[in-house]
A tleap script that builds the chain and sets N, CA, C and O, in Angstrom:
source leaprc.protein.ff14SB
mol = sequence {
  NMET LEU TYR GLY ALA GLU CYS TRP ALA ALA
  ASN LYS GLN GLN VAL HIE LYS MET SER VAL
  ALA GLU MET ARG MET LEU ARG TRP MET SER
  GLY LYS THR ARG LYS ASP LYS ILE ARG ASN
  GLU PHE ILE ARG GLU SER LEU GLY VAL ALA
  PRO ILE GLY ASP LYS MET ARG GLU SER ARG
  LEU ARG TRP PHE GLY HIE VAL GLN ARG ARG
  PRO MET THR ALA PRO VAL ARG ARG SER GLU
  THR ILE GLN VAL GLU GLY ALA LYS ARG THR
  ARG GLY ARG PRO LYS LEU THR TRP VAL GLU
  VAL VAL LYS ARG ASP MET ALA ALA CYS ASN
  LEU THR THR ASP LYS ALA LEU ASN ARG ALA
  GLU TRP TRP ASN LYS ILE LEU VAL ALA ASP
  PRO CLYS
}
set mol.1.N position { 0.774 -1.191 -0.001 }
set mol.1.CA position { -0.004 0.014 0.007 }
set mol.1.C position { 0.823 1.245 0.019 }
set mol.1.O position { 0.350 2.283 -0.442 }
set mol.2.N position { 2.038 1.210 0.517 }
set mol.2.CA position { 2.823 2.403 0.666 }
set mol.2.C position { 3.862 2.603 -0.454 }
set mol.2.O position { 4.774 3.418 -0.314 }
set mol.3.N position { 3.724 1.869 -1.548 }
set mol.3.CA position { 4.731 1.965 -2.641 }
set mol.3.C position { 4.696 3.402 -3.181 }
set mol.3.O position { 3.662 3.864 -3.663 }
set mol.4.N position { 5.794 4.075 -3.097 }
set mol.4.CA position { 5.896 5.454 -3.632 }
set mol.4.C position { 5.333 6.490 -2.690 }
set mol.4.O position { 5.160 7.637 -3.103 }
set mol.5.N position { 5.032 6.150 -1.427 }
set mol.5.CA position { 4.399 7.102 -0.524 }
set mol.5.C position { 5.332 8.273 -0.173 }
set mol.5.O position { 4.861 9.332 0.242 }
set mol.6.N position { 6.651 8.087 -0.339 }
set mol.6.CA position { 7.549 9.150 -0.009 }
set mol.6.C position { 7.398 10.350 -0.955 }
set mol.6.O position { 7.886 11.437 -0.646 }
set mol.7.N position { 6.753 10.174 -2.060 }
set mol.7.CA position { 6.544 11.263 -3.035 }
set mol.7.C position { 5.110 11.814 -3.003 }
set mol.7.O position { 4.817 12.754 -3.742 }
set mol.8.N position { 4.260 11.299 -2.227 }
set mol.8.CA position { 2.865 11.732 -2.186 }
set mol.8.C position { 2.712 12.966 -1.307 }
set mol.8.O position { 3.306 13.057 -0.233 }
set mol.9.N position { 1.932 13.884 -1.763 }
set mol.9.CA position { 1.567 15.038 -0.942 }
set mol.9.C position { 0.155 14.794 -0.447 }
set mol.9.O position { -0.780 15.483 -0.854 }
set mol.10.N position { 0.000 13.815 0.430 }
set mol.10.CA position { -1.330 13.320 0.844 }
set mol.10.C position { -1.940 14.341 1.833 }
set mol.10.O position { -1.284 14.801 2.767 }
set mol.11.N position { -3.210 14.668 1.588 }
set mol.11.CA position { -3.936 15.494 2.529 }
set mol.11.C position { -4.666 14.600 3.546 }
set mol.11.O position { -4.535 13.376 3.523 }
set mol.12.N position { -5.431 15.236 4.432 }
set mol.12.CA position { -6.083 14.474 5.521 }
set mol.12.C position { -7.085 13.462 4.983 }
set mol.12.O position { -7.191 12.353 5.507 }
set mol.13.N position { -7.818 13.837 3.942 }
set mol.13.CA position { -8.810 12.906 3.364 }
set mol.13.C position { -8.174 11.694 2.774 }
set mol.13.O position { -8.683 10.583 2.921 }
set mol.14.N position { -7.065 11.888 2.107 }
set mol.14.CA position { -6.370 10.777 1.496 }
set mol.14.C position { -5.742 9.841 2.572 }
set mol.14.O position { -5.765 8.620 2.418 }
set mol.15.N position { -5.201 10.410 3.627 }
set mol.15.CA position { -4.673 9.623 4.709 }
set mol.15.C position { -5.799 8.856 5.396 }
set mol.15.O position { -5.635 7.698 5.779 }
set mol.16.N position { -6.934 9.514 5.544 }
set mol.16.CA position { -8.056 8.801 6.149 }
set mol.16.C position { -8.503 7.618 5.279 }
set mol.16.O position { -8.785 6.545 5.813 }
set mol.17.N position { -8.572 7.789 3.971 }
set mol.17.CA position { -8.931 6.658 3.133 }
set mol.17.C position { -7.962 5.529 3.201 }
set mol.17.O position { -8.339 4.358 3.168 }
set mol.18.N position { -6.657 5.899 3.301 }
set mol.18.CA position { -5.624 4.865 3.400 }
set mol.18.C position { -5.774 4.125 4.779 }
set mol.18.O position { -5.610 2.907 4.840 }
set mol.19.N position { -6.066 4.830 5.812 }
set mol.19.CA position { -6.229 4.166 7.106 }
set mol.19.C position { -7.457 3.314 7.165 }
set mol.19.O position { -7.452 2.284 7.839 }
set mol.20.N position { -8.500 3.690 6.495 }
set mol.20.CA position { -9.709 2.850 6.404 }
set mol.20.C position { -9.380 1.557 5.663 }
set mol.20.O position { -9.766 0.472 6.099 }
set mol.21.N position { -8.685 1.671 4.573 }
set mol.21.CA position { -8.347 0.502 3.775 }
set mol.21.C position { -7.374 -0.406 4.570 }
set mol.21.O position { -7.474 -1.631 4.506 }
set mol.22.N position { -6.448 0.204 5.309 }
set mol.22.CA position { -5.526 -0.537 6.138 }
set mol.22.C position { -6.283 -1.323 7.229 }
set mol.22.O position { -5.984 -2.497 7.447 }
set mol.23.N position { -7.233 -0.711 7.900 }
set mol.23.CA position { -8.011 -1.328 8.922 }
set mol.23.C position { -8.821 -2.511 8.390 }
set mol.23.O position { -8.973 -3.532 9.060 }
set mol.24.N position { -9.340 -2.347 7.159 }
set mol.24.CA position { -10.051 -3.456 6.568 }
set mol.24.C position { -9.151 -4.634 6.297 }
set mol.24.O position { -9.552 -5.785 6.471 }
set mol.25.N position { -7.910 -4.347 5.861 }
set mol.25.CA position { -6.919 -5.439 5.682 }
set mol.25.C position { -6.531 -6.055 6.985 }
set mol.25.O position { -6.415 -7.278 7.073 }
set mol.26.N position { -6.320 -5.243 8.027 }
set mol.26.CA position { -5.902 -5.754 9.333 }
set mol.26.C position { -7.013 -6.653 9.934 }
set mol.26.O position { -6.743 -7.711 10.502 }
set mol.27.N position { -8.233 -6.199 9.788 }
set mol.27.CA position { -9.365 -6.990 10.337 }
set mol.27.C position { -9.470 -8.323 9.550 }
set mol.27.O position { -9.751 -9.373 10.127 }
set mol.28.N position { -9.239 -8.253 8.236 }
set mol.28.CA position { -9.242 -9.484 7.437 }
set mol.28.C position { -8.169 -10.458 7.848 }
set mol.28.O position { -8.396 -11.664 7.943 }
set mol.29.N position { -6.958 -9.895 8.097 }
set mol.29.CA position { -5.823 -10.661 8.517 }
set mol.29.C position { -6.078 -11.355 9.855 }
set mol.29.O position { -5.710 -12.513 10.049 }
set mol.30.N position { -6.718 -10.623 10.774 }
set mol.30.CA position { -6.922 -11.178 12.094 }
set mol.30.C position { -8.188 -12.030 12.208 }
set mol.30.O position { -8.478 -12.611 13.253 }
set mol.31.N position { -8.928 -12.084 11.101 }
set mol.31.CA position { -10.168 -12.913 11.138 }
set mol.31.C position { -11.332 -12.283 11.862 }
set mol.31.O position { -12.268 -12.966 12.278 }
set mol.32.N position { -11.267 -10.972 12.010 }
set mol.32.CA position { -12.340 -10.272 12.696 }
set mol.32.C position { -13.131 -9.482 11.695 }
set mol.32.O position { -12.639 -9.166 10.612 }
set mol.33.N position { -14.390 -9.151 12.059 }
set mol.33.CA position { -15.209 -8.295 11.237 }
set mol.33.C position { -15.676 -7.145 12.051 }
set mol.33.O position { -15.455 -7.118 13.261 }
set mol.34.N position { -16.306 -6.202 11.445 }
set mol.34.CA position { -16.852 -5.022 12.134 }
set mol.34.C position { -17.967 -5.397 13.073 }
set mol.34.O position { -18.223 -4.718 14.067 }
set mol.35.N position { -18.657 -6.536 12.729 }
set mol.35.CA position { -19.716 -6.985 13.600 }
set mol.35.C position { -19.201 -7.480 15.004 }
set mol.35.O position { -19.940 -7.519 15.987 }
set mol.36.N position { -17.965 -7.830 15.020 }
set mol.36.CA position { -17.360 -8.286 16.288 }
set mol.36.C position { -17.174 -7.141 17.261 }
set mol.36.O position { -16.945 -7.363 18.450 }
set mol.37.N position { -17.271 -5.902 16.759 }
set mol.37.CA position { -17.140 -4.688 17.568 }
set mol.37.C position { -15.864 -4.630 18.398 }
set mol.37.O position { -15.896 -4.345 19.595 }
set mol.38.N position { -14.745 -4.906 17.742 }
set mol.38.CA position { -13.432 -4.780 18.366 }
set mol.38.C position { -12.793 -3.518 17.884 }
set mol.38.O position { -12.710 -3.261 16.683 }
set mol.39.N position { -12.327 -2.708 18.853 }
set mol.39.CA position { -11.736 -1.391 18.498 }
set mol.39.C position { -10.488 -1.580 17.646 }
set mol.39.O position { -9.775 -2.579 17.733 }
set mol.40.N position { -10.260 -0.537 16.798 }
set mol.40.CA position { -9.126 -0.514 15.923 }
set mol.40.C position { -7.785 -0.649 16.701 }
set mol.40.O position { -6.866 -1.358 16.291 }
set mol.41.N position { -7.731 0.060 17.825 }
set mol.41.CA position { -6.475 0.038 18.613 }
set mol.41.C position { -6.123 -1.372 19.094 }
set mol.41.O position { -4.950 -1.743 19.131 }
set mol.42.N position { -7.152 -2.164 19.466 }
set mol.42.CA position { -6.856 -3.496 19.918 }
set mol.42.C position { -6.394 -4.416 18.748 }
set mol.42.O position { -5.532 -5.277 18.921 }
set mol.43.N position { -6.984 -4.205 17.592 }
set mol.43.CA position { -6.545 -5.015 16.431 }
set mol.43.C position { -5.110 -4.624 16.048 }
set mol.43.O position { -4.263 -5.469 15.757 }
set mol.44.N position { -4.878 -3.303 16.062 }
set mol.44.CA position { -3.580 -2.822 15.680 }
set mol.44.C position { -2.499 -3.322 16.712 }
set mol.44.O position { -1.401 -3.726 16.330 }
set mol.45.N position { -2.847 -3.276 17.979 }
set mol.45.CA position { -1.945 -3.751 19.014 }
set mol.45.C position { -1.651 -5.240 18.962 }
set mol.45.O position { -0.520 -5.678 19.174 }
set mol.46.N position { -2.717 -6.024 18.669 }
set mol.46.CA position { -2.543 -7.457 18.602 }
set mol.46.C position { -1.718 -7.880 17.412 }
set mol.46.O position { -1.049 -8.912 17.475 }
set mol.47.N position { -1.738 -7.136 16.342 }
set mol.47.CA position { -0.907 -7.448 15.154 }
set mol.47.C position { 0.445 -6.725 15.180 }
set mol.47.O position { 1.334 -7.039 14.388 }
set mol.48.N position { 0.595 -5.770 16.076 }
set mol.48.CA position { 1.869 -5.036 16.203 }
set mol.48.C position { 2.162 -4.184 15.047 }
set mol.48.O position { 3.268 -4.225 14.507 }
set mol.49.N position { 1.172 -3.372 14.623 }
set mol.49.CA position { 1.341 -2.516 13.469 }
set mol.49.C position { 1.124 -1.068 13.822 }
set mol.49.O position { 0.180 -0.731 14.538 }
set mol.50.N position { 1.986 -0.212 13.328 }
set mol.50.CA position { 1.872 1.232 13.564 }
set mol.50.C position { 0.855 1.809 12.557 }
set mol.50.O position { 0.640 1.230 11.492 }
set mol.51.N position { 0.247 2.922 12.893 }
set mol.51.CA position { -0.756 3.584 12.006 }
set mol.51.C position { -0.097 3.922 10.663 }
set mol.51.O position { 1.086 4.254 10.604 }
set mol.52.N position { -0.870 3.832 9.610 }
set mol.52.CA position { -0.351 4.040 8.266 }
set mol.52.C position { 0.007 5.483 8.065 }
set mol.52.O position { 0.957 5.754 7.330 }
set mol.53.N position { -0.669 6.419 8.654 }
set mol.53.CA position { -0.323 7.836 8.521 }
set mol.53.C position { 1.077 8.127 9.099 }
set mol.53.O position { 1.823 8.937 8.549 }
set mol.54.N position { 1.420 7.464 10.199 }
set mol.54.CA position { 2.777 7.613 10.751 }
set mol.54.C position { 3.835 6.993 9.847 }
set mol.54.O position { 4.942 7.521 9.731 }
set mol.55.N position { 3.502 5.879 9.209 }
set mol.55.CA position { 4.418 5.206 8.295 }
set mol.55.C position { 4.634 6.081 7.049 }
set mol.55.O position { 5.750 6.168 6.537 }
set mol.56.N position { 3.563 6.726 6.565 }
set mol.56.CA position { 3.679 7.615 5.446 }
set mol.56.C position { 4.555 8.810 5.771 }
set mol.56.O position { 5.379 9.215 4.950 }
set mol.57.N position { 4.392 9.374 6.946 }
set mol.57.CA position { 5.249 10.524 7.420 }
set mol.57.C position { 6.721 10.034 7.455 }
set mol.57.O position { 7.628 10.724 6.989 }
set mol.58.N position { 6.924 8.849 8.011 }
set mol.58.CA position { 8.271 8.331 8.091 }
set mol.58.C position { 8.929 8.195 6.722 }
set mol.58.O position { 10.082 8.580 6.532 }
set mol.59.N position { 8.176 7.641 5.771 }
set mol.59.CA position { 8.764 7.445 4.430 }
set mol.59.C position { 9.058 8.765 3.745 }
set mol.59.O position { 10.086 8.882 3.078 }
set mol.60.N position { 8.160 9.807 3.888 }
set mol.60.CA position { 8.411 11.096 3.323 }
set mol.60.C position { 9.641 11.750 3.933 }
set mol.60.O position { 10.483 12.294 3.218 }
set mol.61.N position { 9.741 11.694 5.259 }
set mol.61.CA position { 10.926 12.296 5.902 }
set mol.61.C position { 12.202 11.527 5.600 }
set mol.61.O position { 13.262 12.145 5.500 }
set mol.62.N position { 12.151 10.231 5.452 }
set mol.62.CA position { 13.313 9.459 5.052 }
set mol.62.C position { 13.829 9.901 3.689 }
set mol.62.O position { 15.031 10.077 3.493 }
set mol.63.N position { 12.886 10.080 2.737 }
set mol.63.CA position { 13.275 10.544 1.389 }
set mol.63.C position { 13.785 11.961 1.435 }
set mol.63.O position { 14.753 12.287 0.747 }
set mol.64.N position { 13.162 12.816 2.227 }
set mol.64.CA position { 13.616 14.194 2.376 }
set mol.64.C position { 15.037 14.234 2.886 }
set mol.64.O position { 15.869 14.977 2.367 }
set mol.65.N position { 15.320 13.433 3.907 }
set mol.65.CA position { 16.665 13.397 4.413 }
set mol.65.C position { 17.707 12.910 3.394 }
set mol.65.O position { 18.827 13.419 3.338 }
set mol.66.N position { 17.317 11.934 2.610 }
set mol.66.CA position { 18.181 11.421 1.565 }
set mol.66.C position { 18.447 12.534 0.559 }
set mol.66.O position { 19.601 12.733 0.180 }
set mol.67.N position { 17.433 13.264 0.111 }
set mol.67.CA position { 17.614 14.337 -0.840 }
set mol.67.C position { 18.489 15.450 -0.248 }
set mol.67.O position { 19.344 15.997 -0.945 }
set mol.68.N position { 18.291 15.776 0.984 }
set mol.68.CA position { 19.088 16.858 1.602 }
set mol.68.C position { 20.550 16.517 1.700 }
set mol.68.O position { 21.394 17.413 1.682 }
set mol.69.N position { 20.875 15.225 1.805 }
set mol.69.CA position { 22.301 14.819 1.918 }
set mol.69.C position { 22.993 14.757 0.546 }
set mol.69.O position { 24.215 14.630 0.471 }
set mol.70.N position { 22.219 14.846 -0.517 }
set mol.70.CA position { 22.846 14.791 -1.853 }
set mol.70.C position { 23.483 16.181 -2.142 }
set mol.70.O position { 23.039 17.201 -1.616 }
set mol.71.N position { 24.548 16.184 -3.001 }
set mol.71.CA position { 25.139 17.446 -3.407 }
set mol.71.C position { 24.152 18.270 -4.275 }
set mol.71.O position { 23.241 17.714 -4.889 }
set mol.72.N position { 24.349 19.560 -4.308 }
set mol.72.CA position { 23.485 20.436 -5.114 }
set mol.72.C position { 23.557 20.162 -6.598 }
set mol.72.O position { 22.668 20.576 -7.343 }
set mol.73.N position { 24.606 19.464 -7.054 }
set mol.73.CA position { 24.701 19.184 -8.450 }
set mol.73.C position { 23.957 17.939 -8.862 }
set mol.73.O position { 23.871 17.649 -10.055 }
set mol.74.N position { 23.421 17.199 -7.928 }
set mol.74.CA position { 22.605 15.994 -8.187 }
set mol.74.C position { 21.274 16.410 -8.832 }
set mol.74.O position { 20.692 17.434 -8.476 }
set mol.75.N position { 20.803 15.590 -9.791 }
set mol.75.CA position { 19.531 15.955 -10.489 }
set mol.75.C position { 18.336 16.134 -9.535 }
set mol.75.O position { 17.473 16.983 -9.757 }
set mol.76.N position { 18.306 15.332 -8.489 }
set mol.76.CA position { 17.181 15.429 -7.568 }
set mol.76.C position { 17.204 16.767 -6.783 }
set mol.76.O position { 16.147 17.269 -6.401 }
set mol.77.N position { 18.390 17.335 -6.545 }
set mol.77.CA position { 18.528 18.585 -5.923 }
set mol.77.C position { 18.268 19.756 -6.867 }
set mol.77.O position { 17.728 20.786 -6.464 }
set mol.78.N position { 18.659 19.583 -8.125 }
set mol.78.CA position { 18.440 20.617 -9.097 }
set mol.78.C position { 16.932 20.847 -9.386 }
set mol.78.O position { 16.521 21.932 -9.798 }
set mol.79.N position { 16.148 19.809 -9.159 }
set mol.79.CA position { 14.676 19.931 -9.378 }
set mol.79.C position { 14.017 20.815 -8.347 }
set mol.79.O position { 12.896 21.281 -8.550 }
set mol.80.N position { 14.720 21.057 -7.213 }
set mol.80.CA position { 14.192 21.917 -6.177 }
set mol.80.C position { 14.105 23.387 -6.623 }
set mol.80.O position { 13.237 24.132 -6.167 }
set mol.81.N position { 15.004 23.784 -7.506 }
set mol.81.CA position { 15.119 25.192 -7.884 }
set mol.81.C position { 14.400 25.499 -9.252 }
set mol.81.O position { 14.492 26.623 -9.745 }
set mol.82.N position { 13.718 24.541 -9.831 }
set mol.82.CA position { 13.038 24.718 -11.070 }
set mol.82.C position { 11.842 25.629 -10.843 }
set mol.82.O position { 11.033 25.387 -9.948 }
set mol.83.N position { 11.729 26.681 -11.654 }
set mol.83.CA position { 10.605 27.576 -11.583 }
set mol.83.C position { 9.741 27.386 -12.823 }
set mol.83.O position { 10.270 27.409 -13.934 }
set mol.84.N position { 8.484 27.207 -12.682 }
set mol.84.CA position { 7.561 27.036 -13.785 }
set mol.84.C position { 6.849 28.411 -13.993 }
set mol.84.O position { 6.109 28.898 -13.139 }
set mol.85.N position { 7.118 28.972 -15.141 }
set mol.85.CA position { 6.521 30.289 -15.420 }
set mol.85.C position { 5.280 30.140 -16.291 }
set mol.85.O position { 5.206 29.295 -17.182 }
set mol.86.N position { 4.327 30.985 -15.996 }
set mol.86.CA position { 3.112 31.009 -16.841 }
set mol.86.C position { 2.100 29.917 -16.531 }
set mol.86.O position { 1.074 29.834 -17.207 }
set mol.87.N position { 2.351 29.080 -15.536 }
set mol.87.CA position { 1.420 28.008 -15.180 }
set mol.87.C position { 0.329 28.566 -14.279 }
set mol.87.O position { 0.594 29.286 -13.316 }
set mol.88.N position { -0.909 28.213 -14.621 }
set mol.88.CA position { -2.017 28.691 -13.813 }
set mol.88.C position { -2.563 27.557 -12.993 }
set mol.88.O position { -2.633 26.415 -13.446 }
set mol.89.N position { -2.943 27.877 -11.803 }
set mol.89.CA position { -3.573 26.840 -10.945 }
set mol.89.C position { -5.091 26.932 -11.170 }
set mol.89.O position { -5.610 27.937 -11.656 }
set mol.90.N position { -5.769 25.860 -10.802 }
set mol.90.CA position { -7.234 25.856 -10.916 }
set mol.90.C position { -7.853 26.742 -9.853 }
set mol.90.O position { -7.185 27.188 -8.921 }
set mol.91.N position { -9.122 26.981 -10.013 }
set mol.91.CA position { -9.870 27.775 -9.012 }
set mol.91.C position { -9.932 27.029 -7.680 }
set mol.91.O position { -9.786 25.809 -7.621 }
set mol.92.N position { -10.148 27.783 -6.636 }
set mol.92.CA position { -10.326 27.177 -5.295 }
set mol.92.C position { -9.022 27.169 -4.510 }
set mol.92.O position { -8.024 27.797 -4.863 }
set mol.93.N position { -9.101 26.423 -3.438 }
set mol.93.CA position { -7.951 26.304 -2.548 }
set mol.93.C position { -6.775 25.639 -3.224 }
set mol.93.O position { -6.956 24.598 -3.857 }
set mol.94.N position { -5.605 26.177 -3.124 }
set mol.94.CA position { -4.411 25.545 -3.753 }
set mol.94.C position { -4.130 24.154 -3.140 }
set mol.94.O position { -4.314 23.914 -1.946 }
set mol.95.N position { -3.680 23.270 -4.022 }
set mol.95.CA position { -3.339 21.922 -3.573 }
set mol.95.C position { -2.085 22.006 -2.732 }
set mol.95.O position { -1.247 22.880 -2.954 }
set mol.96.N position { -1.942 21.097 -1.754 }
set mol.96.CA position { -0.733 21.011 -0.960 }
set mol.96.C position { 0.404 20.509 -1.800 }
set mol.96.O position { 0.248 19.531 -2.531 }
set mol.97.N position { 1.553 21.158 -1.715 }
set mol.97.CA position { 2.713 20.682 -2.407 }
set mol.97.C position { 3.440 19.700 -1.475 }
set mol.97.O position { 3.189 19.605 -0.274 }
set mol.98.N position { 4.355 18.982 -2.125 }
set mol.98.CA position { 5.123 18.017 -1.301 }
set mol.98.C position { 6.003 18.688 -0.273 }
set mol.98.O position { 6.225 18.168 0.820 }
set mol.99.N position { 6.480 19.813 -0.630 }
set mol.99.CA position { 7.369 20.565 0.313 }
set mol.99.C position { 6.573 21.058 1.524 }
set mol.99.O position { 7.060 21.039 2.654 }
set mol.100.N position { 5.335 21.501 1.264 }
set mol.100.CA position { 4.472 21.971 2.394 }
set mol.100.C position { 4.122 20.784 3.314 }
set mol.100.O position { 4.070 20.931 4.535 }
set mol.101.N position { 3.888 19.620 2.715 }
set mol.101.CA position { 3.580 18.467 3.588 }
set mol.101.C position { 4.820 18.059 4.382 }
set mol.101.O position { 4.702 17.722 5.560 }
set mol.102.N position { 5.964 18.080 3.788 }
set mol.102.CA position { 7.244 17.740 4.497 }
set mol.102.C position { 7.470 18.751 5.637 }
set mol.102.O position { 7.857 18.365 6.740 }
set mol.103.N position { 7.233 20.015 5.375 }
set mol.103.CA position { 7.384 21.040 6.449 }
set mol.103.C position { 6.445 20.731 7.556 }
set mol.103.O position { 6.836 20.809 8.721 }
set mol.104.N position { 5.230 20.386 7.263 }
set mol.104.CA position { 4.236 20.007 8.317 }
set mol.104.C position { 4.710 18.771 9.076 }
set mol.104.O position { 4.590 18.724 10.300 }
set mol.105.N position { 5.235 17.792 8.391 }
set mol.105.CA position { 5.715 16.591 9.020 }
set mol.105.C position { 6.905 16.871 9.932 }
set mol.105.O position { 7.019 16.309 11.021 }
set mol.106.N position { 7.788 17.754 9.463 }
set mol.106.CA position { 8.981 18.131 10.268 }
set mol.106.C position { 8.542 18.895 11.488 }
set mol.106.O position { 9.120 18.708 12.559 }
set mol.107.N position { 7.548 19.747 11.376 }
set mol.107.CA position { 7.053 20.455 12.555 }
set mol.107.C position { 6.420 19.478 13.561 }
set mol.107.O position { 6.546 19.666 14.771 }
set mol.108.N position { 5.736 18.430 13.056 }
set mol.108.CA position { 5.085 17.462 13.918 }
set mol.108.C position { 6.163 16.663 14.691 }
set mol.108.O position { 5.959 16.273 15.841 }
set mol.109.N position { 7.272 16.440 14.049 }
set mol.109.CA position { 8.384 15.632 14.700 }
set mol.109.C position { 9.388 16.537 15.370 }
set mol.109.O position { 10.372 16.045 15.922 }
set mol.110.N position { 9.178 17.862 15.346 }
set mol.110.CA position { 10.111 18.829 15.960 }
set mol.110.C position { 11.527 18.741 15.308 }
set mol.110.O position { 12.536 18.623 16.004 }
set mol.111.N position { 11.563 18.801 13.998 }
set mol.111.CA position { 12.806 18.637 13.288 }
set mol.111.C position { 13.122 19.893 12.486 }
set mol.111.O position { 12.224 20.671 12.164 }
set mol.112.N position { 14.368 20.085 12.171 }
set mol.112.CA position { 14.790 21.167 11.255 }
set mol.112.C position { 15.568 20.544 10.077 }
set mol.112.O position { 16.000 19.392 10.123 }
set mol.113.N position { 15.725 21.366 9.022 }
set mol.113.CA position { 16.396 20.837 7.798 }
set mol.113.C position { 17.830 20.491 8.058 }
set mol.113.O position { 18.334 19.537 7.466 }
set mol.114.N position { 18.526 21.223 8.925 }
set mol.114.CA position { 19.932 20.983 9.114 }
set mol.114.C position { 20.191 19.628 9.820 }
set mol.114.O position { 21.284 19.077 9.690 }
set mol.115.N position { 19.216 19.092 10.555 }
set mol.115.CA position { 19.386 17.807 11.196 }
set mol.115.C position { 19.418 16.657 10.183 }
set mol.115.O position { 19.872 15.562 10.514 }
set mol.116.N position { 18.953 16.885 8.981 }
set mol.116.CA position { 18.905 15.883 7.986 }
set mol.116.C position { 20.302 15.497 7.515 }
set mol.116.O position { 20.472 14.429 6.928 }
set mol.117.N position { 21.277 16.313 7.751 }
set mol.117.CA position { 22.666 16.023 7.283 }
set mol.117.C position { 23.307 14.917 8.124 }
set mol.117.O position { 24.200 14.219 7.645 }
set mol.118.N position { 22.873 14.754 9.337 }
set mol.118.CA position { 23.382 13.689 10.209 }
set mol.118.C position { 22.422 12.496 10.047 }
set mol.118.O position { 21.347 12.498 10.647 }
set mol.119.N position { 22.779 11.507 9.270 }
set mol.119.CA position { 21.922 10.415 8.914 }
set mol.119.C position { 21.424 9.621 10.129 }
set mol.119.O position { 20.233 9.327 10.237 }
set mol.120.N position { 22.331 9.282 11.030 }
set mol.120.CA position { 21.944 8.451 12.174 }
set mol.120.C position { 20.970 9.187 13.071 }
set mol.120.O position { 19.966 8.614 13.494 }
set mol.121.N position { 21.248 10.449 13.369 }
set mol.121.CA position { 20.330 11.230 14.186 }
set mol.121.C position { 18.986 11.407 13.525 }
set mol.121.O position { 17.951 11.267 14.176 }
set mol.122.N position { 18.983 11.722 12.205 }
set mol.122.CA position { 17.763 11.918 11.465 }
set mol.122.C position { 16.916 10.598 11.512 }
set mol.122.O position { 15.708 10.630 11.748 }
set mol.123.N position { 17.575 9.487 11.288 }
set mol.123.CA position { 16.867 8.197 11.275 }
set mol.123.C position { 16.201 7.963 12.621 }
set mol.123.O position { 15.030 7.583 12.659 }
set mol.124.N position { 16.906 8.177 13.728 }
set mol.124.CA position { 16.372 8.000 15.047 }
set mol.124.C position { 15.220 8.883 15.364 }
set mol.124.O position { 14.338 8.492 16.129 }
set mol.125.N position { 15.190 10.084 14.797 }
set mol.125.CA position { 14.111 11.048 15.051 }
set mol.125.C position { 12.868 10.685 14.252 }
set mol.125.O position { 11.760 10.905 14.742 }
set mol.126.N position { 12.996 10.143 13.053 }
set mol.126.CA position { 11.814 9.926 12.183 }
set mol.126.C position { 11.286 8.523 12.286 }
set mol.126.O position { 10.186 8.256 11.802 }
set mol.127.N position { 12.020 7.607 12.897 }
set mol.127.CA position { 11.577 6.209 12.939 }
set mol.127.C position { 10.333 6.014 13.718 }
set mol.127.O position { 10.224 6.449 14.864 }
set mol.128.N position { 9.358 5.340 13.086 }
set mol.128.CA position { 8.105 5.017 13.764 }
set mol.128.C position { 8.198 3.518 14.013 }
set mol.128.O position { 8.022 2.714 13.097 }
set mol.129.N position { 8.473 3.157 15.243 }
set mol.129.CA position { 8.620 1.738 15.639 }
set mol.129.C position { 7.233 1.061 15.695 }
set mol.129.O position { 6.253 1.657 16.143 }
set mol.130.N position { 7.184 -0.110 15.260 }
set mol.130.CA position { 5.986 -0.901 15.411 }
set mol.130.C position { 5.799 -1.203 16.852 }
set mol.130.O position { 6.800 -1.330 17.557 }
set mol.131.N position { 4.527 -1.339 17.392 }
set mol.131.CA position { 4.324 -1.464 18.777 }
set mol.131.C position { 4.963 -2.715 19.465 }
set mol.131.O position { 5.284 -2.706 20.654 }
set mol.132.N position { 5.118 -3.741 18.677 }
set mol.132.CA position { 5.672 -4.961 19.304 }
set mol.132.C position { 7.111 -4.908 19.535 }
set mol.132.O position { 7.689 -5.865 20.051 }
savepdb mol mol.pdb
quit
């Protein structure tokens, strides 16, 4: 389910849909149904699985740290400075960009960009351990 999640700029609705799908899979794996009226937390705890939203944040921050450690001449870093001129956005609220989502994730984990340069420290800060 998380293939390529490090590049998604998922909003709250998309994360909610992913968590609903994840819970359906976890219930199926554990042989439980919604009719059994077992709370999600108990199913998650019994299987030893962290919430999918946290795993998505971890993968985004892991990729961000990898990109930050690359030299500025690397193609992935050059793409940060590309400016698109003349492009118009659609009406309504602007879509969240990947950078905005990463900034929000870093604020949630109390991280700064300069900490990404130390790989071991960065990994320890972003790691979402499974409950077991």
